[in-house]
C-alpha positions in Angstrom: 10.1 2.4 -22.4 9.2 -1.2 -21.9 5.6 -1.8 -20.7 5.3 -4.4 -18.0 3.4 -7.5 -19.0 1.6 -7.8 -15.7 0.3 -4.3 -15.0 -2.6 -4.8 -12.6 -2.2 -8.0 -10.7 -2.7 -6.9 -7.2 -6.1 -5.7 -6.1 -6.4 -4.1 -2.7 -9.1 -3.3 -0.2 -8.1 -0.6 2.4 -10.0 -0.5 5.6 -9.6 2.9 7.1 -9.6 4.6 10.5 -8.1 3.4 13.7 -11.3 1.5 14.1 -12.0 -0.5 10.9 -14.5 -2.9 9.6 -13.3 -6.3 8.6 -15.5 -9.0 7.1 -15.6 -12.2 9.1 -16.5 -15.1 6.7 -18.2 -18.2 8.0 -17.8 -21.4 6.0 -19.7 -24.7 6.1 -19.0 -27.5 3.7 -16.8 -25.1 1.7 -19.7 -22.7 1.1 -19.9 -19.1 2.3 -22.9 -18.8 4.5 -22.6 -15.1 5.5 -20.2 -12.4 6.4 -20.4 -10.0 9.3 -18.6 -6.7 9.6 -16.4 -6.9 12.7 -14.9 -3.7 14.2 -11.2 -4.1 14.9 -9.3 -1.6 17.0 -5.9 -0.8 15.5 -3.3 0.8 17.7 -1.0 3.0 15.6 -1.7 0.9 12.6 -3.8 0.4 9.5 -4.6 -2.8 7.6 -5.0 -3.4 3.9 -6.0 -6.6 2.2 -4.7 -8.0 -1.1 -7.6 -9.8 -2.6 -6.1 -10.8 -5.9 -4.0 -12.7 -6.9 -5.0 -15.5 -4.5 -1.5 -16.6 -3.6 -0.9 -13.0 -2.2 -4.3 -12.8 -0.5 -3.5 -11.6 3.0 -4.3 -8.7 5.4 -1.2 -6.7 5.8 -0.5 -4.2 8.6 0.9 -0.8 7.8 1.7 2.3 9.8 0.3 5.7 8.7 2.7 8.7 8.3 3.0 10.5 11.6 2.8 14.2 10.8 2.1 14.6 7.1 -0.3 13.4 4.4 -4.0 12.8 4.4 -6.0 10.6 6.7 -7.3 7.1 5.8 -10.9 8.0 6.6 -12.7 6.0 4.0 -12.2 2.5 2.4 -10.6 2.1 -0.9 -12.2 -0.9 -2.5 -11.0 -2.7 -5.6 -8.1 -0.5 -6.3 -4.8 -1.6 -7.7 -1.3 -1.5 -6.1 1.1 -0.2 -8.7 4.9 -0.3 -8.2 6.5 3.1 -8.8 8.9 3.7 -11.6 11.5 4.6 -10.5 11.0 2.3 -7.5 12.5 4.8 -4.9 10.1 7.5 -6.0 12.7 10.3 -5.5 12.0 11.8 -8.9 8.7 12.2 -10.8 7.1 8.8 -11.5 7.2 7.8 -15.2 4.3 5.4 -14.9 1.7 7.9 -13.8 -0.8 6.6 -16.4 -0.9 3.3 -14.3 -0.8 5.0 -10.9 -3.7 7.4 -11.5 -6.7 6.5 -9.3 -4.8 3.6 -7.7 -2.3 3.1 -4.8 1.4 3.4 -5.6 4.0 1.2 -3.9 7.3 3.1 -3.4 10.6 1.7 -2.0 12.1 3.4 1.1 15.5 5.1 0.7 17.1 7.8 -1.4 15.0 10.8 -0.3 12.5 11.8 2.3 9.1 10.1 2.8 7.5 13.4 2.0 9.3 13.7 -1.4 8.1 10.2 -2.3 4.5 11.1 -1.3 4.5 14.3 -3.3 5.6 12.3 -6.4 2.8 9.8 -5.8 0.3 12.7 -5.4 1.6 14.3 -8.6 1.1 11.0 -10.4 -2.6 10.9 -9.3 -2.4 8.2 -6.7 -5.2 7.7 -4.2 -2.6 6.7 -1.5 1.1 6.0 -1.1 2.5 2.8 0.4 6.2 3.0 1.3 7.9 -0.4 1.6 11.1 -0.8 3.7 14.1 -1.5 1.5 15.2 -4.3 3.8 13.4 -7.3 2.3 14.0 -9.3 5.5 12.4 -6.8 7.8 9.2 -8.5 9.1 9.0 -6.7 12.5 10.1 -3.1 12.6 7.8 -0.3 11.5 9.2 3.1 10.8 7.7 6.4 11.9 7.5 8.4 8.7 7.8 12.1 9.6 7.7 15.4 7.7 11.2 16.5 6.4 11.1 20.1 7.5 10.5 21.6 4.1 7.0 22.8 4.8 5.7 21.1 1.7 2.2 19.6 1.8 0.7 16.4 0.6 -3.0 15.6 0.8 -3.2 11.9 0.1 -2.8 9.2 2.8 0.6 7.7 3.2 1.6 4.4 5.0 4.7 2.4 5.7 4.8 -1.4 5.2 7.4 -4.0 6.2 10.1 -4.8 3.7 9.3 -8.5 3.6 5.7 -7.8 2.6 6.6 -5.1 0.1 9.3 -7.2 -1.5 7.0 -10.2 -1.8 4.3 -8.1 -3.5 6.8 -6.4 -5.9 8.4 -9.7 -6.8 5.0 -11.0 -7.9 4.1 -7.9 -9.8 7.3 -8.1 -11.7 6.6 -11.7 -12.5 9.5 -13.2 -10.6 7.4 -15.2 -8.2 7.3 -19.0 -8.5 3.8 -20.1 -7.9 
């Protein structure tokens, strides 16, 4: 098994709840003066921020799973976003040693959202991010629903746009031109 050369290159900060705290940074003469937590109401969404690498730094919107998974009820700070192997997450993840105590990024398609989430949970993930397989999707969020099998997953699960997920995965693989 080949080991990726760039294992942990995306560091996340998850802000949780439907009401989250985001830091507002105030700059003067290129110096940070202070930051203030600012409550932001999120309607049917959840935000996470990539803080490293700098060229991916951005606050991304996601949509939590509708009727399964845990609740994003606390912030996950300075955790890594690790792409699943296999990317679709429809079978047990072979890179669980990287996923443990981090957030796993799984590609949509091939099996139910619940199956993907269970494989993330079995690998020791703190949360699962499912990215749409359509790398051009920059508008449409999917409602991830339980698959009727009555299986249970306890970790939080969220859906992200394909364009965002593809950009992050491309950089993690080392394909980005920066």
